[in-house]
BADRENBA-546506 format. One record per atom (N, C-alpha, C, CB): z, y, x; residue number from 0; atom name. Coordinates in Angstrom, 2 decimals. Each point is the difference from the previous one (the first is absolute). Glycine has a CB too. Layout:
% BADRENBA-546506
rec w Z; v Y; u X; n NUM; atom CA .
...
//
This chain:
% BADRENBA-546506
rec w -8.18; v 15.95; u 17.94; n 0; atom N .
rec w -1.23; v -0.71; u -0.21; n 0; atom CA .
rec w -0.93; v 1.04; u -0.66; n 0; atom C .
rec w 1.13; v -2.36; u -0.22; n 0; atom CB .
rec w -2.38; v 2.21; u 0.62; n 1; atom N .
rec w -1.09; v 0.90; u -0.51; n 1; atom CA .
rec w -0.98; v -0.87; u -0.78; n 1; atom C .
rec w 0.23; v 1.65; u 1.97; n 1; atom CB .
rec w -0.57; v -1.16; u -3.15; n 2; atom N .
rec w -1.07; v -0.67; u -0.82; n 2; atom CA .
rec w -1.14; v 0.94; u -0.21; n 2; atom C .
rec w 1.69; v -1.41; u -1.19; n 2; atom CB .
rec w -2.85; v 0.99; u 1.48; n 3; atom N .
rec w -1.17; v 0.88; u -0.23; n 3; atom CA .
rec w -0.42; v -0.14; u -1.47; n 3; atom C .
rec w -0.79; v -0.23; u 2.45; n 3; atom CB .
rec w 0.63; v 1.39; u -3.10; n 4; atom N .
rec w -0.42; v 0.07; u -1.35; n 4; atom CA .
rec w -1.59; v -0.09; u -0.08; n 4; atom C .
rec w 2.13; v 1.41; u -0.55; n 4; atom CB .
rec w -2.69; v -0.71; u 1.42; n 5; atom N .
rec w -1.38; v -0.13; u 0.23; n 5; atom CA .
rec w -0.33; v 0.41; u 1.46; n 5; atom C .
rec w -0.44; v 0.41; u -2.47; n 5; atom CB .
rec w -0.78; v -0.26; u 2.93; n 6; atom N .
rec w -0.24; v 0.28; u 1.34; n 6; atom CA .
rec w 0.30; v 1.42; u 0.46; n 6; atom C .
rec w -1.63; v -1.72; u -0.19; n 6; atom CB .
rec w 1.96; v 2.62; u -0.82; n 7; atom N .
rec w 0.33; v 1.35; u 0.37; n 7; atom CA .
rec w 1.41; v 0.42; u -0.20; n 7; atom C .
rec w -2.22; v 0.46; u -0.52; n 7; atom CB .
rec w 3.03; v -1.29; u -0.15; n 8; atom N .
rec w 1.35; v 0.43; u -0.22; n 8; atom CA .
rec w 0.91; v -1.21; u 0.20; n 8; atom C .
rec w -0.74; v 1.83; u -1.61; n 8; atom CB .
rec w 2.05; v -1.52; u 1.75; n 9; atom N .
rec w 0.93; v -1.12; u 0.13; n 9; atom CA .
rec w 1.29; v 0.34; u -0.74; n 9; atom C .
rec w -0.99; v -0.67; u 2.25; n 9; atom CB .
rec w 1.73; v -0.27; u -2.68; n 10; atom N .
rec w 1.22; v 0.23; u -0.80; n 10; atom CA .
rec w 1.11; v -0.60; u 0.97; n 10; atom C .
rec w -1.16; v -0.15; u -2.52; n 10; atom CB .
rec w 2.23; v 0.86; u 2.78; n 11; atom N .
rec w 1.12; v -0.45; u 0.71; n 11; atom CA .
rec w 1.02; v -0.69; u -0.94; n 11; atom C .
rec w -0.40; v 1.84; u 1.66; n 11; atom CB .
rec w 0.90; v -2.95; u -1.22; n 12; atom N .
rec w 1.08; v -0.70; u -0.79; n 12; atom CA .
rec w 1.17; v -0.01; u 0.82; n 12; atom C .
rec w -1.53; v -1.45; u -1.25; n 12; atom CB .
rec w 2.70; v 1.61; u 0.64; n 13; atom N .
rec w 1.30; v 0.03; u 0.71; n 13; atom CA .
rec w 0.47; v -1.43; u 0.27; n 13; atom C .
rec w 0.62; v 2.21; u -1.13; n 13; atom CB .
rec w -0.12; v -2.47; u 2.31; n 14; atom N .
rec w 0.60; v -1.34; u 0.25; n 14; atom CA .
rec w 1.31; v -0.22; u -0.81; n 14; atom C .
rec w -1.01; v 0.05; u 2.34; n 14; atom CB .
rec w 1.29; v -1.28; u -2.72; n 15; atom N .
rec w 1.18; v -0.26; u -0.72; n 15; atom CA .
rec w 1.27; v 0.43; u 0.81; n 15; atom C .
rec w -1.23; v -1.90; u -1.18; n 15; atom CB .
rec w 2.27; v 2.36; u 0.50; n 16; atom N .
rec w 1.24; v 0.33; u 0.66; n 16; atom CA .
rec w 0.81; v -1.21; u 0.20; n 16; atom C .
rec w -0.04; v 2.23; u -0.97; n 16; atom CB .
rec w 0.86; v -2.14; u 2.01; n 17; atom N .
rec w 0.89; v -1.17; u 0.33; n 17; atom CA .
rec w 1.44; v 0.65; u 0.08; n 17; atom C .
rec w -1.90; v -1.43; u 1.37; n 17; atom CB .
rec w 2.72; v 0.83; u -2.18; n 18; atom N .
rec w 1.40; v 0.29; u 0.03; n 18; atom CA .
rec w 0.87; v -1.08; u 0.57; n 18; atom C .
rec w -0.42; v 1.39; u -1.90; n 18; atom CB .
rec w 1.21; v -1.11; u 2.82; n 19; atom N .
rec w 0.89; v -1.00; u 0.66; n 19; atom CA .
rec w 1.45; v 0.28; u -0.42; n 19; atom C .
rec w -1.58; v -0.23; u 2.02; n 19; atom CB .
rec w 2.28; v -0.81; u -2.50; n 20; atom N .
rec w 1.38; v 0.18; u -0.40; n 20; atom CA .
rec w 0.80; v -0.85; u 1.12; n 20; atom C .
rec w -0.53; v 0.33; u -2.70; n 20; atom CB .
rec w 1.43; v 0.26; u 3.27; n 21; atom N .
rec w 0.83; v -0.56; u 1.09; n 21; atom CA .
rec w 1.43; v 0.39; u -0.34; n 21; atom C .
rec w -1.87; v 0.15; u 1.79; n 21; atom CB .
rec w 2.74; v -1.15; u -2.05; n 22; atom N .
rec w 1.39; v 0.26; u -0.38; n 22; atom CA .
rec w 0.80; v -1.29; u 0.37; n 22; atom C .
rec w -0.68; v 1.65; u -1.97; n 22; atom CB .
rec w 1.97; v -1.51; u 2.08; n 23; atom N .
rec w 0.79; v -1.23; u 0.33; n 23; atom CA .
rec w -0.04; v -0.97; u -1.11; n 23; atom C .
rec w 1.49; v 1.29; u 1.43; n 23; atom CB .
rec w -1.09; v -2.50; u -1.16; n 24; atom N .
rec w 0.04; v -1.13; u -0.90; n 24; atom CA .
rec w 0.90; v 0.40; u -1.28; n 24; atom C .
rec w -0.33; v -1.70; u 2.05; n 24; atom CB .
rec w -0.08; v 1.32; u -3.19; n 25; atom N .
rec w 0.75; v 0.26; u -1.25; n 25; atom CA .
rec w 0.21; v 1.53; u -0.36; n 25; atom C .
rec w 1.16; v -2.20; u 0.47; n 25; atom CB .
rec w -2.20; v 2.99; u -0.12; n 26; atom N .
rec w 0.04; v 1.36; u -0.29; n 26; atom CA .
rec w -0.89; v 0.51; u -1.07; n 26; atom C .
rec w 0.62; v 0.17; u 2.21; n 26; atom CB .
rec w -1.26; v -1.15; u -2.89; n 27; atom N .
rec w -0.85; v 0.34; u -1.16; n 27; atom CA .
rec w -1.49; v 0.17; u 0.28; n 27; atom C .
rec w 1.98; v 1.07; u -0.88; n 27; atom CB .
rec w -2.41; v -1.50; u 2.00; n 28; atom N .
rec w -1.36; v 0.16; u 0.42; n 28; atom CA .
rec w -0.99; v -0.62; u -1.06; n 28; atom C .
rec w 0.80; v -0.04; u 2.44; n 28; atom CB .
rec w -0.51; v -1.18; u -2.90; n 29; atom N .
rec w -0.85; v -0.73; u -0.97; n 29; atom CA .
rec w -0.21; v 0.79; u -1.31; n 29; atom C .
rec w 0.85; v -2.16; u 0.99; n 29; atom CB .
rec w 0.23; v 2.60; u -1.52; n 30; atom N .
rec w 0.01; v 0.80; u -1.23; n 30; atom CA .
rec w -0.90; v 1.24; u 0.21; n 30; atom C .
rec w 2.37; v -0.82; u -0.60; n 30; atom CB .
rec w -2.12; v 1.51; u 1.70; n 31; atom N .
rec w -0.70; v 1.29; u 0.25; n 31; atom CA .
rec w -1.50; v -0.28; u 0.18; n 31; atom C .
rec w 2.08; v 1.00; u 1.11; n 31; atom CB .
rec w -2.38; v -2.07; u -0.37; n 32; atom N .
rec w -1.43; v -0.29; u 0.23; n 32; atom CA .
rec w -0.81; v -0.35; u -1.27; n 32; atom C .
rec w 0.70; v -0.80; u 2.24; n 32; atom CB .
rec w 0.02; v 0.02; u -3.12; n 33; atom N .
rec w -0.59; v -0.27; u -1.31; n 33; atom CA .
rec w -0.29; v 1.18; u -0.84; n 33; atom C .
rec w 1.14; v -2.02; u 0.09; n 33; atom CB .
rec w -0.16; v 2.95; u -0.12; n 34; atom N .
rec w -0.11; v 1.27; u -0.78; n 34; atom CA .
rec w -1.20; v 0.83; u 0.59; n 34; atom C .
rec w 2.60; v 0.03; u -0.51; n 34; atom CB .
rec w -2.63; v 0.12; u 1.79; n 35; atom N .
rec w -1.03; v 0.80; u 0.64; n 35; atom CA .
rec w -1.44; v -0.64; u -0.21; n 35; atom C .
rec w 1.78; v 0.77; u 1.74; n 35; atom CB .
rec w -1.78; v -2.01; u -1.48; n 36; atom N .
rec w -1.39; v -0.66; u -0.25; n 36; atom CA .
rec w -0.41; v 0.09; u -1.48; n 36; atom C .
rec w 0.42; v -1.64; u 1.92; n 36; atom CB .
rec w 0.44; v 1.53; u -2.86; n 37; atom N .
rec w -0.33; v 0.08; u -1.38; n 37; atom CA .
rec w -0.48; v 1.45; u -0.35; n 37; atom C .
rec w 1.70; v -1.87; u -0.50; n 37; atom CB .
rec w -1.02; v 2.89; u 0.94; n 38; atom N .
rec w -0.26; v 1.35; u -0.11; n 38; atom CA .
rec w -1.36; v 0.44; u 0.56; n 38; atom C .
rec w 2.42; v 0.27; u 0.07; n 38; atom CB .
rec w -2.66; v -0.72; u 1.13; n 39; atom N .
rec w -1.24; v 0.43; u 0.70; n 39; atom CA .
rec w -1.11; v -1.08; u -0.03; n 39; atom C .
rec w 1.44; v 1.44; u 1.50; n 39; atom CB .
rec w -1.28; v -2.46; u -2.34; n 40; atom N .
rec w -0.96; v -1.11; u -0.14; n 40; atom CA .
rec w -0.35; v -0.73; u 1.27; n 40; atom C .
rec w -0.89; v 1.25; u -1.86; n 40; atom CB .
rec w 1.96; v -1.39; u 2.65; n 41; atom N .
rec w -0.14; v -0.66; u 1.34; n 41; atom CA .
rec w 0.33; v -1.42; u 0.00; n 41; atom C .
rec w 0.52; v 2.07; u 0.99; n 41; atom CB .
rec w -0.43; v -2.64; u 0.25; n 42; atom N .
rec w 0.33; v -1.34; u 0.14; n 42; atom CA .
rec w 1.14; v -0.08; u 1.17; n 42; atom C .
rec w -2.46; v -0.77; u -0.85; n 42; atom CB .
rec w 3.12; v -0.34; u 0.80; n 43; atom N .
rec w 1.05; v -0.20; u 0.94; n 43; atom CA .
rec w -0.34; v -1.07; u 1.05; n 43; atom C .
rec w 1.59; v 0.72; u -1.77; n 43; atom CB .
rec w -1.52; v -0.36; u 3.12; n 44; atom N .
rec w -0.22; v -0.93; u 1.08; n 44; atom CA .
rec w 1.35; v -0.17; u 0.66; n 44; atom C .
rec w -2.46; v 0.66; u 0.35; n 44; atom CB .
rec w 2.98; v -1.90; u -0.46; n 45; atom N .
rec w 1.32; v -0.24; u 0.66; n 45; atom CA .
rec w -0.09; v -0.19; u 1.44; n 45; atom C .
rec w 0.77; v -0.97; u -2.01; n 45; atom CB .
rec w 0.05; v 1.51; u 2.78; n 46; atom N .
rec w 0.11; v -0.25; u 1.43; n 46; atom CA .
rec w 1.25; v -0.64; u 0.38; n 46; atom C .
rec w -1.38; v 1.86; u 0.37; n 46; atom CB .
rec w 2.11; v -2.54; u -1.32; n 47; atom N .
rec w 1.22; v -0.62; u 0.24; n 47; atom CA .
rec w -0.27; v -1.24; u 0.59; n 47; atom C .
rec w 1.08; v 1.09; u -1.75; n 47; atom CB .
rec w -0.31; v -1.40; u 2.87; n 48; atom N .
rec w -0.26; v -1.23; u 0.72; n 48; atom CA .
rec w 0.42; v -1.21; u -0.62; n 48; atom C .
rec w 0.17; v 1.25; u 1.84; n 48; atom CB .
rec w 0.52; v -1.21; u -2.99; n 49; atom N .
rec w 0.50; v -1.19; u -0.62; n 49; atom CA .
rec w -0.74; v -0.20; u -1.40; n 49; atom C .
rec w 2.33; v 0.31; u 1.24; n 49; atom CB .
rec w -2.74; v 0.76; u -1.79; n 50; atom N .
rec w -0.69; v -0.15; u -1.32; n 50; atom CA .
rec w -1.28; v -0.64; u 0.00; n 50; atom C .
rec w 1.09; v 1.89; u -0.61; n 50; atom CB .
rec w -1.72; v -1.99; u 1.76; n 51; atom N .
rec w -1.32; v -0.76; u 0.12; n 51; atom CA .
rec w 0.26; v -1.51; u -0.20; n 51; atom C .
rec w -0.95; v 1.76; u 1.66; n 51; atom CB .
rec w 2.15; v -2.26; u -1.50; n 52; atom N .
rec w 0.17; v -1.46; u -0.11; n 52; atom CA .
rec w 0.31; v -0.45; u -1.46; n 52; atom C .
rec w 0.82; v -0.01; u 2.42; n 52; atom CB .
rec w -1.49; v -0.98; u -2.87; n 53; atom N .
rec w 0.20; v -0.71; u -1.23; n 53; atom CA .
rec w 1.40; v -0.65; u 0.08; n 53; atom C .
rec w -2.56; v -0.42; u -0.31; n 53; atom CB .
rec w 3.17; v 0.33; u -0.86; n 54; atom N .
rec w 1.25; v -0.78; u -0.16; n 54; atom CA .
rec w 1.19; v 0.60; u 0.68; n 54; atom C .
rec w -1.38; v -1.97; u -0.15; n 54; atom CB .
rec w 1.25; v 3.18; u 0.62; n 55; atom N .
rec w 1.09; v 0.78; u 0.59; n 55; atom CA .
rec w 0.41; v 1.22; u -0.92; n 55; atom C .
rec w -0.85; v -0.70; u 2.35; n 55; atom CB .
rec w 1.31; v 0.32; u -3.53; n 56; atom N .
rec w 0.29; v 1.09; u -0.99; n 56; atom CA .
rec w 1.33; v 0.57; u 0.15; n 56; atom C .
rec w -1.45; v -1.06; u -1.53; n 56; atom CB .
rec w 2.43; v 0.23; u 1.92; n 57; atom N .
rec w 1.44; v 0.45; u 0.14; n 57; atom CA .
rec w 0.11; v 0.74; u 1.26; n 57; atom C .
rec w 0.92; v -1.93; u -1.28; n 57; atom CB .
rec w -0.39; v 3.10; u 1.19; n 58; atom N .
rec w 0.24; v 0.89; u 1.24; n 58; atom CA .
rec w -1.18; v 0.82; u 0.39; n 58; atom C .
rec w 1.56; v -1.66; u 0.84; n 58; atom CB .
rec w -2.68; v 1.59; u -1.43; n 59; atom N .
rec w -1.22; v 0.86; u 0.37; n 59; atom CA .
rec w -0.36; v 1.08; u -0.91; n 59; atom C .
rec w -0.84; v -1.89; u 1.03; n 59; atom CB .
rec w 1.54; v 1.99; u -2.15; n 60; atom N .
rec w -0.16; v 1.06; u -0.98; n 60; atom CA .
rec w -1.61; v 0.15; u -0.39; n 60; atom C .
rec w 2.22; v 1.25; u 1.03; n 60; atom CB .
rec w -2.81; v -2.39; u -1.23; n 61; atom N .
rec w -1.37; v -0.02; u -0.43; n 61; atom CA .
rec w -0.15; v 0.66; u -1.33; n 61; atom C .
rec w -0.37; v -2.05; u 1.29; n 61; atom CB .
rec w -0.82; v 2.67; u -1.65; n 62; atom N .
rec w -0.22; v 0.56; u -1.23; n 62; atom CA .
rec w 0.25; v -1.00; u -1.17; n 62; atom C .
rec w -1.60; v 1.52; u 1.16; n 62; atom CB .
rec w 2.09; v -1.06; u -2.25; n 63; atom N .
rec w 0.08; v -0.86; u -1.17; n 63; atom CA .
rec w -1.31; v -0.32; u -0.60; n 63; atom C .
rec w 2.13; v 0.93; u -0.41; n 63; atom CB .
rec w -2.17; v -1.91; u -0.38; n 64; atom N .
rec w -1.27; v -0.23; u -0.81; n 64; atom CA .
rec w -0.48; v 1.07; u -0.75; n 64; atom C .
rec w 0.62; v -2.11; u -0.16; n 64; atom CB .
rec w 0.27; v 2.91; u -0.45; n 65; atom N .
rec w -0.28; v 1.19; u -0.79; n 65; atom CA .
rec w -0.66; v 1.06; u 0.94; n 65; atom C .
rec w 1.99; v -0.51; u -1.60; n 65; atom CB .
rec w -1.40; v 0.75; u 2.73; n 66; atom N .
rec w -0.56; v 0.93; u 0.94; n 66; atom CA .
rec w -1.33; v -0.35; u 0.56; n 66; atom C .
rec w 2.22; v 0.54; u 0.52; n 66; atom CB .
rec w -2.39; v -1.87; u -0.27; n 67; atom N .
rec w -1.35; v -0.46; u 0.41; n 67; atom CA .
rec w -1.06; v 0.21; u -1.05; n 67; atom C .
rec w 1.10; v -1.65; u 1.40; n 67; atom CB .
rec w -0.73; v 1.64; u -2.66; n 68; atom N .
rec w -1.02; v 0.23; u -1.04; n 68; atom CA .
rec w -0.25; v 1.48; u -0.19; n 68; atom C .
rec w 0.67; v -2.12; u -1.14; n 68; atom CB .
rec w 0.19; v 2.97; u 1.50; n 69; atom N .
rec w -0.08; v 1.50; u -0.22; n 69; atom CA .
rec w -1.09; v 0.60; u 1.01; n 69; atom C .
rec w 2.59; v 0.12; u -0.76; n 69; atom CB .
rec w -2.53; v -0.53; u 2.01; n 70; atom N .
rec w -0.89; v 0.58; u 1.03; n 70; atom CA .
rec w -0.39; v -1.19; u 0.92; n 70; atom C .
rec w 1.13; v 2.40; u -0.09; n 70; atom CB .
rec w -2.30; v -2.36; u 0.67; n 71; atom N .
rec w -0.45; v -0.96; u 0.93; n 71; atom CA .
rec w 0.77; v -0.05; u 1.21; n 71; atom C .
rec w -2.10; v 0.26; u -0.89; n 71; atom CB .
rec w 2.55; v -1.42; u 1.45; n 72; atom N .
rec w 0.80; v -0.15; u 1.19; n 72; atom CA .
rec w -0.86; v -0.85; u 0.95; n 72; atom C .
rec w 2.30; v 0.19; u -1.26; n 72; atom CB .
rec w -2.13; v 0.08; u 2.56; n 73; atom N .
rec w -0.72; v -0.81; u 1.03; n 73; atom CA .
rec w 0.90; v -0.46; u 1.02; n 73; atom C .
rec w -1.99; v 1.23; u -0.37; n 73; atom CB .
rec w 1.75; v -2.34; u 1.06; n 74; atom N .
rec w 0.73; v -0.70; u 1.06; n 74; atom CA .
rec w 1.45; v -0.42; u -0.45; n 74; atom C .
rec w -1.37; v 1.33; u 1.70; n 74; atom CB .
rec w 1.33; v -1.82; u -2.91; n 75; atom N .
rec w 1.26; v -0.64; u -0.59; n 75; atom CA .
rec w -0.31; v -1.46; u -0.26; n 75; atom C .
rec w 0.79; v 2.18; u -1.13; n 75; atom CB .
rec w 0.07; v -3.08; u 1.72; n 76; atom N .
rec w -0.22; v -1.49; u -0.33; n 76; atom CA .
rec w -1.36; v -0.53; u 0.56; n 76; atom C .
rec w 1.38; v 0.29; u -2.16; n 76; atom CB .
rec w -1.71; v 0.11; u 3.38; n 77; atom N .
rec w -1.36; v -0.43; u 0.46; n 77; atom CA .
rec w 0.10; v -1.07; u 1.08; n 77; atom C .
rec w -0.90; v 2.30; u -0.55; n 77; atom CB .
rec w 2.05; v -2.56; u 1.07; n 78; atom N .
rec w 0.19; v -0.86; u 1.18; n 78; atom CA .
rec w 0.99; v -1.14; u -0.37; n 78; atom C .
rec w -0.46; v 1.98; u 1.61; n 78; atom CB .
rec w 0.25; v -3.16; u -1.04; n 79; atom N .
rec w 0.88; v -1.10; u -0.08; n 79; atom CA .
rec w 1.21; v 0.23; u 0.97; n 79; atom C .
rec w -1.98; v -1.53; u -0.64; n 79; atom CB .
rec w 3.28; v 1.44; u 0.28; n 80; atom N .
rec w 1.04; v 0.33; u 0.97; n 80; atom CA .
rec w 0.05; v -0.99; u 1.17; n 80; atom C .
rec w 1.30; v 1.01; u -1.87; n 80; atom CB .
rec w -1.98; v -2.08; u 1.77; n 81; atom N .
rec w 0.01; v -0.99; u 1.17; n 81; atom CA .
rec w -0.92; v 0.57; u 1.13; n 81; atom C .
rec w 0.38; v -2.07; u -1.59; n 81; atom CB .
rec w -1.19; v 3.04; u 1.32; n 82; atom N .
rec w -0.89; v 0.56; u 1.05; n 82; atom CA .
rec w 0.49; v 1.39; u 0.30; n 82; atom C .
rec w -2.01; v -1.35; u -0.74; n 82; atom CB .
rec w 2.29; v 1.60; u 1.97; n 83; atom N .
rec w 0.48; v 1.29; u 0.48; n 83; atom CA .
rec w -1.12; v 0.94; u 0.02; n 83; atom C .
rec w 1.76; v -1.05; u 1.34; n 83; atom CB .
rec w -1.42; v 2.32; u -1.77; n 84; atom N .
rec w -0.99; v 1.02; u -0.01; n 84; atom CA .
rec w 0.46; v 1.09; u 1.03; n 84; atom C .
rec w -0.65; v -0.51; u -2.49; n 84; atom CB .
rec w -0.28; v 1.14; u 3.10; n 85; atom N .
rec w 0.28; v 1.02; u 1.04; n 85; atom CA .
rec w -0.62; v 1.36; u -0.50; n 85; atom C .
rec w 0.00; v -1.82; u 1.96; n 85; atom CB .
rec w 0.35; v 2.89; u -1.30; n 86; atom N .
rec w -0.42; v 1.27; u -0.44; n 86; atom CA .
rec w -1.47; v 0.13; u 0.06; n 86; atom C .
rec w 2.11; v 0.90; u 0.71; n 86; atom CB .
rec w -2.87; v -1.62; u 0.10; n 87; atom N .
rec w -1.44; v 0.18; u 0.13; n 87; atom CA .
rec w -0.64; v -0.57; u -1.27; n 87; atom C .
rec w 0.06; v -0.13; u 2.59; n 87; atom CB .
rec w 0.67; v -0.78; u -3.33; n 88; atom N .
rec w -0.60; v -0.53; u -1.24; n 88; atom CA .
rec w -0.10; v 1.07; u -1.07; n 88; atom C .
rec w 0.90; v -2.24; u 0.54; n 88; atom CB .
rec w -0.04; v 3.19; u -0.52; n 89; atom N .
rec w -0.09; v 1.17; u -1.00; n 89; atom CA .
rec w -1.35; v 0.59; u 0.04; n 89; atom C .
rec w 2.40; v 0.54; u 0.26; n 89; atom CB .
rec w -2.88; v -0.33; u 0.98; n 90; atom N .
rec w -1.38; v 0.55; u 0.16; n 90; atom CA .
rec w -1.05; v -0.85; u -0.71; n 90; atom C .
rec w 0.68; v 0.94; u 2.21; n 90; atom CB .
rec w -0.59; v -2.32; u -2.04; n 91; atom N .
rec w -0.89; v -0.92; u -0.62; n 91; atom CA .
rec w 0.10; v 0.03; u -1.55; n 91; atom C .
rec w 0.19; v -1.39; u 2.07; n 91; atom CB .
rec w 1.10; v 1.35; u -2.51; n 92; atom N .
rec w 0.25; v -0.02; u -1.39; n 92; atom CA .
rec w -0.56; v 1.30; u -0.68; n 92; atom C .
rec w 2.08; v -1.47; u 0.45; n 92; atom CB .
rec w -1.79; v 2.62; u 0.23; n 93; atom N .
rec w -0.35; v 1.29; u -0.52; n 93; atom CA .
rec w -1.55; v 0.17; u -0.22; n 93; atom C .
rec w 2.09; v 0.89; u 1.17; n 93; atom CB .
rec w -2.86; v -1.50; u -0.32; n 94; atom N .
rec w -1.41; v 0.07; u -0.01; n 94; atom CA .
rec w -0.56; v -0.66; u -1.31; n 94; atom C .
rec w 0.00; v -0.03; u 2.57; n 94; atom CB .
rec w 0.77; v -0.76; u -3.15; n 95; atom N .
rec w -0.46; v -0.78; u -1.21; n 95; atom CA .
rec w 0.27; v 0.83; u -1.29; n 95; atom C .
rec w 0.49; v -2.25; u 1.20; n 95; atom CB .
rec w 0.28; v 3.21; u -1.08; n 96; atom N .
rec w 0.42; v 0.86; u -1.22; n 96; atom CA .
rec w -1.17; v 0.94; u -0.37; n 96; atom C .
rec w 2.53; v -0.02; u 0.69; n 96; atom CB .
//
């Protein structure tokens, strides 16, 4: 992104960094992401296909209430489980973040 300071000069701003954590189930991803987000003042965007659903807390390893207070989380508990979601919806949800 380029921002013009005045008509003769410009200041360059660095784009935000994106870190992607991919690991098998029950490998400690949630703990790691909270630590990283806290250290770098970031936010967590979940891409888990089950964590988007409300009332599906068992078996989804959703962040705890404490973790949710430590750093901002996105795409957690946003859909009714009675409505099926498809991968295209992540594009739509992500645009609102």
